[in-house]
VEXBALO-38411 format. One record per residue: x, y, z of N, C-alpha, C in turn; residue in one letter. Coordinates in steps of 0.2 Angstrom, whole numbers, plus 5000, padded with zeros to 4 digits. Example, Ala and Ser with C-alpha at 12.3 -4.5 7.8 and 13.67 -1.06 7.14 Angstrom:
REM VEXBALO-38411
506649725039506249785039506649845039A/506449895035506849955036506450005039S/
***
This chain:
REM VEXBALO-38411
492050034716492450104718492550144712M/492650204713492750244708493450234706T/493750234700494350234698494650294694K/495150334696495450394694496050364690F/496350414685496850394681497250454681K/497850444678498350504678498150544672K/498150604673497950654668497250684669G/496950644673496150664674496150734678Q/495650764677495450834680495050824685R/495150844691494650844697494650924699I/494050954697494051024698494651064694G/495051094698495551134694496251094694A/496251034698496750984698496850934693W/497450934691497650874686497950824690T/497750764690498050704693498650674689L/499250664693499850644690500050574693S/500050564700500250504702499850474708Q/499550414708499250394714499750374721C/499650414726500050394731499850354737L/499150334736498950284741498150274740G/497950214743497150214743496950184750K/496350204752496050184758495350154756G/494950134762494250114761493850154758G/493850224759493350264755493650324751N/494350324751494650374748495350364745A/495550394739496150394736496550454736A/497150444737497650514738498050504732V/498050564728498350574722498850634722W/499450634719499750694718499550724712R/499350794714498950834708499350904708A/499150934702499451004701498951054697M/499051104700498551164696498951234697S/499151264690499451324690500151324694N/500451264693501151254695501151234702G/500551234706500551204713500451134713E/500851104717500851024718500551014725H/500050974725499750954732499550874731V/499450854738499150784740498450794740A/498150764735497350774734496950714736L/496650714742496250654744495550664742K/495250614738494750604734494250554737I/493650574738493150524740492950484735L/492950424736492850374730492150344731T/491850324726491150294726490650354725G/489950334726489450374725489150384733H/489050454734488850464741488450524741H/487950524745487550584747487750614753T/487550674755487850714761487650664767E/487150624767486850584773487250524774Q/487650504769488050434770488550444775S/488750384778489250394783489950404780E/490250384774490850404771490850484770P/490350504767490350584766490350614772F/490050594777489950634784490650634786Q/491050574786491650564790492150614786R/492050614779492450654775492450724776F/491750754778491650814779491850844785Q/491750794790492050814797492850814797F/493150774793493850774792494150844790E/493750864784493950934781493850984786V/493250984790493051034795493651034801G/493950974803494350974808495050994806L/495250984800495951004798495851084797L/495351104794495251184793495351214800E/495051184805495051214812495651204815R/496051154813496751144817497351174812L/497151204807497651224802498151274805N/498751264805499251304808499451264815G/499151214817499451184823500051134821T/500551144825501251114824501051044825L/501251004820501150924820500650894817G/500150944814499550914811499650944803V/499350884799499450894792499050964791M/499451014786499151074785498551064780P/498051114780497451114776497651174770F/497451154764497551204759496851224756K/496451174754495751194751495351124751S/494651124750494351074750493651084745A/493351044743492751044739492250994742F/491651014744491150964747490550974743L/490350944738489750954734489150914737P/488550934736487950894739487950814737P/488350804731488250734729488950724727W/489250674730490050654728490050594723S/490250604717490250534712490950554708D/491050504703491650514699491650574696A/491150604694491150664690491350724694E/491050734700491150784704491250764711T/491850724713491950704719492150754724P/492050744730492250784736493050774736A/493450824738494150814739494450864743W/494950844746495450894751496050894748L/496350954747496950964746497550984752A/498050944752498550954757499250964754M/499750984759500450984755500750904754P/501250904749501450834749501950814754I/501850774758502250754764502650694763A/503250674766503550614765503250574771H/503150514769502850464773503450444778K/503150434784503650414790504250364788L/504050304785504450254784504950274779E/504750304773505150334768505650384771D/505550424776505950474779506550434782Q/506350384786506750344791507250304786L/507150304781507650264775508350304776E/508250374777508850414777509250394784N/508950384789509250364796508650324800D/508750264801508250224804508550204812S/509050244814509250224821508750234826S/508750194832508250204836508150274839L/508650304840508650374842508150424838K/508250414831507850454827507150424828V/507050354828506350334829506050364835I/506350354840506050384847505950454847V/506450494843506250574842505650574839E/505550544833504950544829504250534833A/504350474837503750464840503550504845I/504150534850503950574855503650644852A/503850664846503550724843502850704841A/502650644838501950634837501550634844Y/501950604850501550594856501350674858A/501850714857501750784860501150814856E/501150804849500550824846499950804848T/499850734849499350694851499050724858L/499650734862499450754870499050824870A/499250864865498950944864498250924861K/498150874856497550864854497050834859L/497350784864496950754868496650814873H/497050864875496850924879496250944876E/496150944869495450974867494950924865Q/495150854868494650794867494650784860Q/495150794857495250764850495650704849I/495350654847495650584847495750554840Y/496350534838496450514831496150454830H/496250394833495950334833496150294827R/496650324823496950284818497650294817D/497950274822498850294822499050234820I/499450244814499850184811500350224807K/500950184805501550224801501250254795P/500750224791500450244785500150324786E/499950344792499650414794500150454797N/500750434797501250484800501750504795L/501950574796502250594790502850644792F/503250674787503850714788503750774784W/503650834786503550884781503950954784L/504450974779504751034781505151044788D/505450974790505750984796505350964802G/504650944801504350934807503950864806D/503850824811503450764810502750774811W/502350754807501550774807501150714806I/500550724808500050674808499450694803I/499350644800498750654794498250604796G/497750604790497150564790496750554796D/496350604797495850624803495250594802F/495150544797494550524795494150494800G/494350454804493950424809494050454816I/494350514817494550544823493850574826A/493850564833493250594837493450664840S/492950694841493050764844492450794846F/492350844851491750864854491250894848P/490650884848490150904843490150854838D/490550804837490450764831490050704833K/489550704829489050644831489450574830P/489250524833489550454833489250424826E/489650414822489450384815489550304815L/489950284820490050214820489450164823T/489150114819488650084822488950034828P/488450024832488549994838488849924836M/489449904840489749834839490149834832G/490249894829490749884823491449904826R/491949864824492549884826492949914820K/493349964821493749994815494450014818F/494750054814495450064816495950014813G/496650034813497149994811497249934813P/497049874810497049804814497649784818L/498249804816498849774819499049824825F/498749884825498949934829498349954834Y/497849914833497249934836497149914843Q/496949954848496949934856496249894856A/496349844860495949794862495149824863P/495049864865494449894868494049924861E/494449934856494049954849493849894845L/494149834847493949764843493149754845L/492849764851492249754853491649814851G/491949864848491449914846491849984849G/491850034844492250094846491750144849A/491150144850490750194851490850214859R/490950174863491050194871491750184872D/492250174867492950164869493250234870A/493750234875494050304876494550314871A/494550364867495050374862495750384865G/495950414870496550434873496950374873G/496750324877497150264879497250224872P/496750224868496850194861497450224857A/497450294857498050324853498750304857D/498750304863499350284866499550214864V/499050174865499150094863499450094856Y/499150124850499350124843500050154843S/500250214846500850244845501350194847L/501250164853501850124856501850064851A/501350034848501449984843501750004838K/501750064835502150094830502850094832T/503050124838503750124840504050054840L/503550004842503949934842504049914834W/503649924830503649904824504249934820K/504249994821504850034817505550014821L/505550004827506149984830506449924829G/505949874828506149804827506249794819T/505949844815505949824808505549774805A/505049754809504549694807503949724803Q/503649674800503149694795502549724799S/502449694804501849714809502049704816F/501749744821501849734828501549674830P/501849644836501549584839500949604842M/500349564843499749584846499749584853P/499349614856499249614864499849664867G/499749654874500249694878500949664876T/501349714876502049704875502449684882L/502249614884502549604891503349594891H/503549614896504249614898504549544899L/504049504901504249434903504249384896T/504149414891504149374884504649414880V/505149374879505749404876505649414868P/505149384865505049404858504649474858A/504349494863503949554864504349614866L/505049604869505449654871505749684865R/505749754865506149784859506849774860L/507149764866507749754867508049694865S/507649634864507849574861507949584853T/507749644850507849644843508349704842W/508549754846508949814845509449814850V/509449774855510049774860509849814867G/510349814871510349844877510049914877K/510249954872510050014872509250034873Q/508849984872508149984873507949964879A/508349934884508049904890507649954893D/507750014894507350064898506650064894L/506650054888506050064884505550004884L/505849954886505449894887504849904891D/504949934897504449934902503949994900S/504250044897503850094893503350064889V/503550024884503050004880502649954883L/502749914888502349874892501749914895E/501949964899501450004902500950044897R/501250054890500850094886500350044882A/500449974883500049934879499649884884T/499649904890499249854894498549854892L/498249794894497549774891496949824893H/497049844900496549894903496649964901E/496249994897496450064895496650114901P/496250104907496450144912497050134916G/497350084914497950064917498650084913E/498550114907499050134902499350204904R/499950214901500150274902499750334898L/499650384901499350434897499850464891T/499550494887499950524881500550564883M/500350604889500850654892501350614895V/501250554899501750524902502150484897E/501850464892502250424887502650464883F/502550524882502950574878503550584884E/503450594890503850604895504450564896A/504150494896504650444896505150444890E/504850444884505250454877505750504878L/505550564880506050614881506550614885R/506350574891506850554896507350504893A/507150454889507650414886508150444882W/507950494878508250524873508850574877L/508750594883509250624886509850584889K/510450614887511050574890511050574898P/511150514900511250514908511850554910L/511650584916512150624920512750584921P/513350614922514050574922513950534930E/514150484930514150454937514550484942K/514350494948514750524953515550494953P/516050544954516650524955516750494962D/516850434963516950414970517650434973M/518150464969518750484972518650544975E/518150584974517950644978517850634985S/517550584987517450564993518050554997I/518550524994519250524997519550584998D/519450634993519650704994519350735000Q/518650725000518350755006518550735013Y/518650665012518950635019519650655021L/519950665016520750685017520650765020R/520150805017520150865019519950865027E/519450825029519250815036519850795040I/520250755037520950735041521350795042N/521450835037521950895037521650935042L/521050955042520751005046520750975054R/520650915055520650885061521350895064L/521850875060522550885061522750955063E/522551005059522651065060522351095067S/521751065069521451095075521851065080D/522050995080522450965085523051005086R/523351025081524051065081523951135085R/523451175082523351235084522951245091N/522551205093522151205099522251145103Q/522851105101522951055105522351005107E/522050995101521450945103521750875102R/521550835107521750765107521250715107Q/520650735106520050695108519850645102F/520250645097520050605091520650565089I/520750495090521350465089521450455081K/522050445078522150435072521750375069Q/521850315073521550255072520750265071R/520450305076519750305076519550345069E/519950395067519750435061519850385055F/520450345055520450305049519950255049E/519650225054519050185054518450235051E/518350295053517850325051517850335043L/518450355040518550365033518450295030E/518750235033518450175029517750155029R/517350175035516650155035516350205030R/516450275030516150325025516250295019L/516850285016516950265010516650205008Q/516650155012516250085011515550095010H/515250135015514550145014514250185007E/514650235006514550275000514550234994M/515050184994515050134988514550094988Q/514250074994513650024994513050074991K/512950124993512450174991512450184983I/513050194981513150194973512950124969Q/513150074972512950014969512249994970R/511950014975511350004976510750034971W/510950104970510650144965510750114958Y/511350094956511450084950511050004948A/511049964954510549904952509949904953A/509649964955508849964957508549934951M/507949894952507549874947506949854949G/506749854955506149814957505949844964S/505349844966505249874973505549834979P/505749774977506049734983506849734982S/507049784980507849804979508149784986G/508849764986509249754992509349824996V/509249815002509349885006510149875009G/510249905014510949905017510849885024L/510649825026510649795032510049835037G/510149845043509649865048509749945049D/510149985045510350055045509650095045I/509550125051508850165050509050235052N/508950285047509250345047508750395051L/508950415057508550455061508150505057M/507550515057507150575055507050585047G/507450535043507450535036506750535033L/506450485035505750475033505250535035I/505350555041505050615042505150675038A/505850685036505950745032505750735025I/505650665022505450645016504650665016A/504250645021503650665021503450735022Q/503950775025503850845026504050885019E/504550855015504650885008504150865003V/504050805003503550774998503050725001E/502450765004501950725008501650665004P/501650615006501250555003500750525008I/500150525007499750485012500050415013P/500050405019500450335021500050275019R/499450275017498950225014499150205007E/499550265004499750254997500450224996Q/500850215001501550195002501550125002I/501850094997501850014997502449995000L/503050024999503650015003504050075004L/504350075009504850125011505550095014S/506050135012506750115014507150175015K/507750165020508250215020508850175019T/509250215015509950185014510450235015V/510950215018511550265020511950255025G/512250305028512750295033512650345039Y/512750325045512750375051513450365055M/513650415057514250415062514150455068T/514550445074514450485080515250525081V/515150595081515850625083515750675088L/516050655094515950695099515250705102K/514950655102514250655104513650665099G/513850695094513350715088513350665082A/512750655080512650615074512550655068G/513050625063512950645057512650595052V/512150605048511850555044511850575036Y/511950525032511950545025511650485021S/511150505018510750445015510150465010G/509750415008509250425004508550385007V/508050415007507450385008506950375001A/506750305001506350284995505750264997L/505250294993504550264995504150254988R/503950184988503650174982502850174983I/502450204979501850214979501350164976T/500750164978500250114974500050144968N/500250194966500150224959500750214955D/501250164956501850154952502250214952A/502450254957502850304956503450294963H/503950324962504550324966504750384969L/504650404975504850464978505450454981A/505950494980506650484982506850554986L/507150554992507350604996508050594998T/508550634996509250614998509450685004A/509750675008509850725013510650705017A/510850755019511450755025511050785031H/511150755036510750775043511250775048L/511150825053511550835059511150835065F/511350795070510950795077511450815082S/511350865086511850875091511750835097A/512250825102512250795108511550805112P/511250755115510750765119510050765116G/510050765109509350775105509250705102H/508550685102508450625099508150625093N/508050685090507850715084508350755079S/508150755073508650785068508650865070V/509150895071509150965073509351005067R/509650975062509851025056509850985050E/509551005045509650985038510251015035I/510750975033511351015030511151025023I/510850975020510650985013510150915011W/509650935007509250895005508850904998S/508750844995508450854988507950794987G/507450814983506850764982506750754974T/506450694973506150694966505650644967S/505150644962504650594961504450574954R/504550514952504450494945504150424945V/503950414939503650344937504150294939P/503950234943504350184945504650144939Y/505250144937505550104932505550154926G/506050134921506050184915506550234915G/506650274910507150324909507150374915P/506550404917506450464921506750444928Q/506650374930506850354937507650354937Q/507850334931508550324930508950384931E/508650444928508850514928508850534935I/508250524938508250554945508750524950A/508750454949509250424954509950444953V/510150454947510850474946510950554948H/510450594947510550664949510650674956N/510050634960510150634968510750614970L/510950564967511650534970512250574969L/512250594963512750654962512650714966R/512150734967512050794972512250774979N/512050714981512250694988512950694989L/513450674984514050684984514350754984I/513950784979514250854977514150904984A/513750884988513550924994513950905001F/514350844999514750825005515150875009F/515450925005515850975008515451005014P/514851015013514451055018514451005025K/514450945023514550895030515250915033V/515750925029516350925031516350985036V/516051045034516051115037515751115043D/515251065043514751055049515151025054R/515550965053515750925057516450965060V/516751005056517251045059517051105064R/516551135062516151185068516051155073R/515751085073515551055079516151035083H/516651005080517250995084517551055087L/517551115083517851175087517451195093Q/516751185093516351205097516351175104D/516651105103516651055108517351035110H/517851085108518551075109518651065117A/
***
């Protein structure tokens, strides 16, 4: 292998410090006319037809094409002679960036690590849209430059119009971060799922502060493979994300877009939990309005004891709904007895249609009561689909006397998110908060009904 030394001149550049070495290249800090760069130099003796030279040439072309793309190592200049050797080697000049792990020495909190990985995921997702796949994601190829998290070393990246340079059966890529499909040969392996796998392994490695990530799928059922085992409960919701990003079958993994979305969702603070005292306030408002109606219009059709029972049941069922949502963690979660909210599943299908054959499990949870022959319904419909998504529809419904179907939707809201993980947690909190926030509309509708049937 060609050896370079401090003070050696490569073209117009003077080498000052070796920053790193790889299989076919070395990276040196170099200077020319006061400008400092990271100079990647092809080592060894290579013709234009050799595999290392062609990979170097394609990397130069790709970085030049992507120059200016946020999140990608900037391109400054390059030299590609017809013959690369110690005297006139091929080289690529780039800005001097901080390595990811060096930058994290300033702040290695899990939040900062996830922010960095989410930024890398965003960049890779945009590259994947162009069918550009890195295939060599590991901490050593991830950097920080001028306030941005950037990706470097595209030496084995694949992209349209690039010929396949890897011989059949050869494995390549970062060993401890390498997706299993690359072990048997990379020619036919999909680059997108492999990048997701490697980036998830990088997150686990950085979060646990271990020397290398554990091999294989990061199963939730194995304590040593869970990120939360190493860093505490703050990582509970990330455990399922990392498992789905490192599944053995490439087609079953999260996409890079989904992986980024889960990380961004984890970074967001959860909405405040609903204040259950507001329910008491709304119920007291119902009581005051009914009392006023009875005094002003001499309505005597609802006894105080019956109203107190209504208040107790409403408060009891709303508290059950809150506990059910907070504890939800599996498709077989506990429901609320045999309560079947009339029309709620139909409303859910109307708002968010899902083919019935795709629904693995559906439930309704909530409460209904009858006032002067009219039904008032408050609850949530949940549908778990066979593509591991959870569809939630929350609603307040009203059914007039003599009707067997829902007559009026007082309020409804819907959300569809991946089952498990941060996005589900946020959706559940938001729908429950809105269910309570819109309870005054139920109060108004009940009051109007009682006035109409005085």
